[in-house]
C-alpha positions in Angstrom: 0.0 0.0 -0.1 1.3 3.5 -1.0 2.8 5.5 2.1 1.0 8.6 3.1 2.6 11.8 1.2 1.7 15.1 2.5 1.9 17.3 -0.4 2.5 20.2 1.9 4.4 20.7 5.1 1.8 23.2 6.5 -1.5 23.0 4.2 -3.3 25.0 6.7 -0.8 27.8 6.4 -1.6 27.9 2.8 -5.1 28.3 3.0 -4.7 31.1 5.6 -2.3 32.9 3.4 -4.6 32.7 0.4 -7.1 34.8 2.0 -4.7 37.6 2.6 -3.9 37.9 -1.1 -5.5 40.7 -2.9 -3.7 40.3 -6.3 -4.6 37.6 -8.7 -1.1 37.3 -10.0 0.7 37.0 -6.6 -2.2 34.6 -5.5 -1.7 32.1 -8.4 2.1 32.3 -8.0 1.9 31.5 -4.3 -0.3 28.3 -5.0 1.9 26.9 -7.7 5.1 27.8 -5.8 4.0 26.2 -2.4 2.7 22.9 -4.2 5.6 22.4 -6.5 8.0 23.2 -3.6 8.0 19.4 -2.7 10.5 17.2 -4.6 7.6 14.5 -5.1 5.7 17.1 -6.9 6.7 17.3 -10.7 4.4 19.7 -12.0 1.5 22.1 -10.6 -0.4 24.3 -13.1 -3.4 26.6 -12.9 -5.8 27.5 -15.9 -8.4 30.1 -15.7 -11.4 30.8 -17.8 -10.8 33.9 -20.1 -12.6 35.3 -23.0 -11.6 33.6 -26.6 -9.5 36.5 -28.1 -6.2 36.5 -29.9 -6.5 32.8 -30.5 -4.9 33.0 -34.3 -1.9 31.0 -32.9 -3.8 28.6 -30.8 -3.4 24.8 -31.8 -6.8 24.2 -30.7 -8.6 27.1 -32.0 -11.0 25.2 -34.1 -12.3 23.5 -31.0 -13.6 26.6 -29.4 -14.8 28.7 -32.3 -18.6 28.6 -30.9 -17.2 29.3 -27.4 -17.1 32.6 -25.6 -14.4 31.5 -23.1 -11.5 29.3 -23.0 -8.7 28.1 -20.5 -5.7 29.9 -20.4 -2.4 28.7 -18.3 -2.0 31.4 -16.0 0.5 29.9 -13.5 3.1 27.1 -13.6 5.7 25.4 -11.3 7.6 22.4 -11.2 11.1 20.7 -11.8 12.3 18.0 -14.1 13.7 14.8 -12.7 15.5 14.0 -16.1 17.0 17.6 -16.8 17.7 19.0 -13.0 18.4 22.6 -14.4 15.0 22.9 -16.3 12.1 24.5 -14.7 8.6 24.4 -15.8 7.5 28.0 -14.8 6.5 29.1 -18.5 3.1 29.8 -19.5 3.4 30.0 -23.1 3.8 26.3 -24.1 1.5 23.9 -26.1 -0.8 23.8 -23.4 -1.4 27.5 -22.7 -4.8 27.5 -24.3 -7.5 24.9 -23.8 -10.8 24.6 -25.1 -13.8 23.8 -22.6 -14.2 20.0 -23.1 -10.9 19.4 -24.7 -8.6 17.0 -23.2 -8.6 16.3 -19.4 -8.2 19.8 -18.4 -11.0 21.0 -20.7 -13.3 18.2 -19.4 -12.9 19.0 -15.8 -13.7 22.7 -16.6 -16.7 21.7 -18.9 -18.1 19.1 -16.3 -17.1 20.8 -13.2 -16.1 17.5 -11.8 -12.8 16.7 -10.6 -10.5 14.0 -12.2 -8.6 12.2 -9.6 -6.1 9.4 -10.2 -4.2 8.7 -6.9 -2.2 5.9 -9.0 -1.7 5.9 -12.7 -2.0 2.8 -14.6 0.9 1.4 -16.8 0.3 2.1 -19.7 -1.0 5.6 -18.7 -4.5 6.2 -19.5 -5.3 7.4 -23.0 -6.2 11.1 -21.7 -2.6 11.5 -20.9 -1.6 13.8 -23.7 2.3 12.9 -23.4 2.6 9.3 -22.0 6.3 9.3 -22.6 6.9 12.6 -20.4 4.9 10.7 -17.7 7.1 7.7 -17.9 10.2 9.8 -18.1 9.5 11.8 -15.1 8.2 9.1 -12.9 4.6 10.4 -12.6 2.4 8.2 -10.7 -0.5 10.1 -9.4 -2.5 13.1 -10.8 -5.4 15.4 -9.3 -7.2 17.8 -11.4 -9.7 20.0 -9.3 -12.2 22.4 -11.0 -11.9 26.1 -9.3 -15.5 26.6 -8.6 -17.1 29.8 -6.8 -20.6 30.4 -6.5 -21.5 27.9 -9.2 -19.2 29.3 -11.7 -16.1 27.3 -12.9 -13.4 29.9 -12.7 -10.5 27.5 -13.8 -8.7 24.4 -13.0 -5.9 23.2 -10.7 -3.8 20.3 -11.8 -1.0 18.6 -10.0 1.3 15.9 -11.5 2.9 13.6 -8.5 5.9 11.4 -8.7 4.4 9.0 -6.0 0.7 7.7 -5.5 -1.7 10.4 -3.9 -3.1 9.2 -0.5 -6.8 10.0 -0.1 -6.0 12.5 2.7 -3.7 14.4 0.5 -6.4 14.3 -2.1 -8.7 15.8 0.3 -6.5 18.6 1.1 -6.2 19.4 -2.8 -10.0 19.9 -2.9 -9.9 22.0 -0.1 -7.1 24.1 -1.7 -9.1 24.4 -4.9 -12.0 25.5 -3.0 -10.1 28.2 -1.0 -8.3 29.2 -4.2 -11.5 29.9 -6.1 -12.8 31.9 -3.5 -9.7 33.8 -3.1 -9.3 34.5 -6.9 -13.0 36.0 -6.9 -12.1 38.1 -4.0 -8.9 39.5 -5.7 -10.7 40.0 -8.8 -13.3 42.0 -6.9 -10.5 44.2 -5.2 -8.9 44.6 -8.5 -12.3 45.9 -9.9 -12.9 48.1 -7.0 -9.4 49.6 -7.2 -10.0 50.4 -10.9 -13.5 52.0 -10.1 -11.9 53.9 -7.4 -9.2 55.4 -9.6 -11.8 56.0 -12.2 -13.9 57.7 -9.7 -10.9 60.0 -8.5 -10.3 61.1 -11.8 -14.3 61.8 -12.7 -14.3 63.8 -9.4 -11.3 65.8 -10.5 -12.8 66.5 -13.8 -16.2 67.4 -12.2 -14.4 69.9 -9.8 -12.9 71.5 -13.2 -16.4 71.4 -14.6 -18.1 73.1 -11.4 -15.5 75.7 -11.5 -16.4 76.8 -15.1 -20.1 75.9 -14.8 -22.7 78.7 -15.1 -20.5 80.7 -17.4 -23.4 81.0 -19.8 -26.2 79.5 -17.6 -28.7 77.7 -19.9 -29.5 78.7 -23.7 -31.1 81.9 -23.0 -32.7 83.9 -25.7 -35.6 84.1 -28.1 -34.0 85.3 -31.1 -34.4 83.7 -34.6 -30.5 83.2 -34.7 -30.6 81.2 -31.4 -33.8 79.2 -32.2 -32.0 78.1 -35.4 -29.2 76.7 -33.2 -31.7 75.0 -30.9 -33.2 73.3 -33.9 -30.0 72.0 -35.1 -29.4 70.8 -31.6 -32.7 68.8 -31.6 -31.9 67.2 -35.0 -28.4 66.0 -34.2 -28.5 65.2 -30.3 -30.1 61.7 -30.8 -27.7 60.7 -33.0 -23.9 59.7 -32.7 -22.7 62.0 -35.1 -19.6 64.0 -34.6 -20.5 67.8 -34.3 -18.2 70.7 -35.1 -19.3 73.9 -33.1 -18.1 77.1 -34.7 -18.1 80.7 -33.6 -16.3 83.4 -32.3 -14.7 83.3 -28.6 -17.1 83.8 -25.9 -20.3 82.9 -28.0 -21.0 80.1 -25.8 -19.9 76.7 -28.0 -19.3 74.9 -24.7 -22.9 75.4 -23.7 -24.1 74.1 -26.9 -22.0 71.1 -26.4 -23.7 70.5 -23.0 -27.0 70.8 -24.5 -26.3 68.3 -27.3 -25.2 65.9 -24.6 -28.0 66.7 -22.5 -30.6 66.0 -25.2 -28.7 62.8 -26.4 -29.0 59.0 -25.6 -25.9 59.4 -23.8 -27.0 61.9 -21.1 -26.7 59.5 -18.4 -23.2 58.9 -19.1 -20.2 61.5 -18.3 -19.3 64.6 -20.7 -15.7 65.0 -20.7 -14.4 68.3 -21.5 -10.8 68.9 -23.1 -9.3 72.4 -23.5 -6.9 71.7 -26.2 -5.2 75.0 -26.0 -4.2 74.5 -22.5 -2.5 71.2 -22.9 1.5 71.2 -23.2 2.4 69.7 -26.3 4.4 67.0 -25.1 1.6 66.0 -22.9 -1.1 65.8 -25.5 -1.1 61.9 -26.2 -1.0 61.2 -22.7 -4.0 63.6 -21.8 -6.2 62.0 -24.7 -5.1 58.3 -24.4 -3.6 57.9 -21.0 -0.2 56.2 -20.0 1.3 53.5 -18.3 3.4 53.6 -15.0 7.0 54.4 -15.7 6.2 55.2 -19.6 8.0 58.7 -19.1 9.7 60.7 -16.4 6.9 61.5 -13.9 4.3 58.9 -14.9 4.2 57.4 -11.2 1.2 55.3 -11.8 -1.2 54.2 -14.6 -3.6 57.1 -15.7 -7.0 56.7 -17.6 -7.0 59.2 -20.8 -9.9 61.4 -21.4 -11.2 59.0 -24.1 -11.4 56.1 -21.6 -13.0 58.5 -19.2 -15.8 59.4 -21.6 -16.7 55.6 -22.2 -20.2 55.4 -23.2 -20.6 59.3 -23.0 -19.3 62.4 -24.8 -16.0 63.8 -25.3 -15.7 67.7 -25.9 -12.7 69.1 -27.6 -12.6 72.9 -27.1 -10.2 74.8 -29.3 -9.6 71.5 -31.5 -7.4 73.5 -34.0 -4.7 73.7 -31.6 -3.8 70.0 -31.7 -0.5 69.4 -33.0 -0.2 67.8 -36.6 1.5 64.7 -35.4 -1.1 63.9 -32.9 -3.9 64.3 -35.5 -3.4 61.0 -37.3 -3.6 59.1 -33.8 -6.9 61.2 -33.1 -8.3 60.2 -36.6 -7.6 56.4 -35.8 -9.5 56.9 -32.6 -12.5 58.2 -34.3 -12.6 55.9 -37.4 -11.7 52.5 -35.4 -12.6 53.1 -31.8 -9.2 51.9 -30.8 -6.3 53.2 -28.9 -3.2 52.4 -27.0 -1.9 54.1 -23.8 1.3 55.7 -24.0 3.9 53.0 -22.9 1.6 50.2 -23.3 0.9 47.8 -26.3 -2.6 46.6 -25.4 -5.3 47.8 -27.8 -8.1 49.1 -25.9 -11.8 49.7 -27.5 -13.7 53.0 -26.7 -17.4 54.0 -27.6 -17.2 57.7 -27.3 -19.3 60.6 -29.2 -17.1 63.5 -30.0 -18.1 67.0 -30.1 -15.4 69.5 -31.3 -15.3 73.3 -31.1 -13.2 76.1 -32.6 -13.1 79.7 -33.2 -10.6 79.1 -36.2 -11.6 78.7 -39.9 -10.6 74.9 -40.0 -11.5 74.6 -43.7 -8.8 77.4 -44.3 -6.4 75.9 -42.0 -6.7 72.4 -43.8 -6.3 74.0 -47.2 -3.1 75.7 -45.9 -2.1 72.2 -44.6 -1.8 73.5 -41.1 -4.7 71.0 -40.2 -5.2 67.4 -41.7 -8.0 67.5 -44.4 -9.3 63.9 -43.5 -9.5 65.0 -39.7 -11.5 68.2 -40.8 -13.9 66.3 -42.8 -14.3 63.6 -40.1 -15.1 66.2 -37.4 -17.3 68.4 -39.5 -19.9 65.8 -40.1 -22.6 68.3 -38.6 -21.4 71.7 -38.1 -23.3 74.1 -35.9 -22.3 77.8 -36.0 -23.0 79.7 -32.9 -24.0 83.4 -33.8 -22.0 86.1 -32.3 -23.8 88.5 -29.7 -24.0 91.3 -32.0 -26.4 89.1 -34.5 -28.8 88.4 -31.5 -29.2 91.7 -29.6 -32.8 90.9 -28.8 -31.3 88.4 -26.5 -29.1 90.8 -24.5 -31.8 91.8 -21.9 -32.6 88.2 -21.2 -28.8 87.2 -20.9 -27.9 90.6 -18.8 -30.8 89.7 -16.3 -29.7 86.2 -15.8 -26.2 87.4 -15.2 -27.4 89.9 -12.7 -29.1 87.3 -10.6 -26.1 85.0 -10.8 -23.6 87.9 -10.1 -25.7 89.2 -7.0 -26.1 85.8 -5.5 -22.2 85.4 -6.0 -21.4 88.6 -4.2 -24.3 88.3 -1.5 -26.2 91.5 -2.4 -29.6 91.8 -3.4 -30.4 91.8 -7.2 -30.7 95.2 -8.9 -33.1 95.7 -11.5 -32.3 96.2 -15.3 -33.8 99.5 -16.4 -34.9 100.0 -20.0 -32.3 102.7 -20.5 -29.5 100.3 -19.4 -30.9 97.5 -21.6 -30.9 99.9 -24.7 -27.4 100.8 -24.0 -26.2 97.3 -23.8 -28.0 96.8 -27.0 -26.1 99.4 -28.7 -22.7 98.0 -27.9 -21.2 95.3 -30.5 -19.7 93.1 -28.0 -16.5 92.0 -29.6 -16.1 89.5 -26.6 -19.5 88.3 -27.1 -21.7 86.7 -24.2 -18.5 86.2 -22.0 -17.7 89.9 -22.2 -21.4 90.6 -21.4 -21.1 88.3 -18.3 -18.0 90.1 -16.9 -19.4 93.6 -17.7 -22.4 92.8 -15.5 -20.5 91.2 -12.9 -18.2 94.2 -12.4 -21.4 96.4 -12.3 -22.9 94.5 -9.6 -19.5 94.9 -7.6 -19.2 98.6 -8.3 -22.8 99.6 -7.9 -23.4 100.9 -4.3 -27.0 101.9 -4.4 -30.2 100.9 -6.2 -29.0 102.1 -9.5 -26.7 99.7 -11.6 -23.6 101.3 -12.7 -22.7 99.7 -16.3 -19.4 100.6 -17.8 -19.0 100.1 -21.4 -15.7 101.0 -23.5 -16.0 104.2 -25.2 -16.5 103.3 -28.7 -16.7 107.0 -29.9 -12.9 107.3 -29.1 -12.1 104.5 -31.3 -14.5 105.8 -34.3 -13.0 109.2 -34.2 -9.1 108.6 -33.9 -7.1 111.9 -34.0 -5.2 112.1 -37.3 -1.8 113.6 -37.0 -0.4 115.0 -40.1 3.4 113.9 -40.4 5.6 115.7 -42.8 8.2 114.2 -44.9 6.7 110.9 -45.4 7.1 109.1 -48.6 3.8 108.3 -50.3 3.4 104.8 -51.4 1.3 103.1 -53.9 -1.7 100.8 -53.3 0.3 98.0 -54.4 3.1 98.9 -52.1 1.0 99.2 -49.1 -0.5 95.6 -49.8 3.1 94.1 -50.1 3.9 96.0 -47.0 1.0 94.1 -45.2 2.0 90.8 -46.6 5.5 91.1 -45.5 4.3 92.2 -42.2 2.1 89.1 -41.9 4.7 86.6 -43.1 7.2 88.4 -40.7 4.7 87.6 -37.8 4.0 84.0 -38.7 7.8 83.4 -38.9 8.2 84.8 -35.4 5.2 82.7 -34.2 6.5 79.6 -36.1 3.6 79.2 -38.3 1.0 79.4 -35.3 -2.1 81.6 -36.3 -4.2 81.7 -32.9 -3.4 81.1 -29.4 -0.9 82.6 -26.9 2.1 84.0 -28.9 0.5 83.4 -32.2 0.6 85.7 -35.2 -2.8 87.1 -34.5 -1.7 88.0 -30.8 1.4 89.7 -32.5 -0.4 91.7 -35.0 -3.3 92.5 -32.6 -5.9 91.0 -34.7 -8.6 88.3 -34.2 -7.5 84.8 -35.2 -10.5 84.7 -37.8 -9.5 88.1 -39.2 -6.0 87.4 -39.9 -7.0 83.9 -41.6 -9.4 85.9 -43.7 -6.5 88.3 -44.7 -4.0 85.5 -45.1 -6.5 83.8 -47.6 -7.3 87.2 -49.5 -3.7 88.0 -50.0 -2.8 84.7 -51.1 0.1 84.3 -48.6 1.5 80.6 -48.6 3.3 79.9 -45.5 4.9 76.2 -44.8 2.8 74.3 -41.9 4.5 73.9 -38.5 6.3 70.6 -38.0 
């Protein structure tokens, strides 16, 4: 009769240690290392049920084409008696994937019933895949235990032993398998909780950012035909997943339109994530959009989820999309077309389901024609363009907006709301508002702060000074022809573009150097036929 062989010096200690593990990888390593620490254990292996992906090189791929899961070898430990220096710790051999129902391990997983052979016959049973290996290594016993948690088979634990397995040891193996299954489920739950915690932390960061900027334009306020036209466009495009390009001058409320599109869409219960493309350092664009892996670059102290993954199932709003560097635009186009991305420093392809809304105050068509913006990306973004009218085109909305901002500002500074008189409203309507709704909000807020009585003290720039400049006659100035004046303007714009390295808008751009609006400068460049190389 075979002598009693304890597979472990202290099996109770293993059971206790399993309960302390919160990492699946460390848990699996612990099990196979403890089981294979005995010289009599030739091989201990664990397969876990995983989705059937990347099966192109699997030897048994044809057996699991109709299955959504297969067994994947995730941990292995043991030593050869024939080749003492060989260690069987690799998980990429011929049996790295096993379809449910195939061979002994697959049948254990499919049935949920253990396969226990305390003492193998000679010749070995026909379910042994490599009988020559069994004979050479002196294998005499086998135990295959399903890892079952709450009725679901998570995987299989298999042990090959060089001596018959006593019934007491077989009982310990069953107990180890049960505890291992529970520990694996618990470790996975911990991992999922940690992932959700990190995602929640990031979402809270973005929400705090959103709260700081919320209320900038209140709601879609106004009754003008121009605003009603925008509202009708929102109603048309919101229920779809079409990409929207919001156009308009700075301060017109493009972000508010994006919020309304998201609010009226089928994704309203998922997050709306905002990215200000003009505020991201050039070297951090890829990490900001796609995320990065720990250690992928200096300062990457932990894994980080990018904005695309954070917006999963929801909407991603790219403000100032024209500021995205050319070299990143190709990667952005791939995500839009294929819904796939890779984090910086990681080779794993991730799938995302995100609706994109972009906004710009630049003429992207002109930028694309001038090779400063990818044409294919421009056409992909402008599936449904929405133009937000400037405030000077919807002056009938100014009293409603002003009254709304009065209430917000009074609440913010802790004062009672002053009434907007007819004279004040008419004065506001007479101004052209180059800064649009944002400028109106700031003027009203300043008025609330500076007003000491019931009367609202509204301060507007004196347009009469700009309209009637003092012309000083200067002697001894050479007279230039119209063609010469135009050439001077061309030379001046080219010099500004060179100084700004081809950048038209934004901080340090040619428009800022010339004291012009980016749209005005882009129009003049097109009108004068200026050709300037794209930034590299």
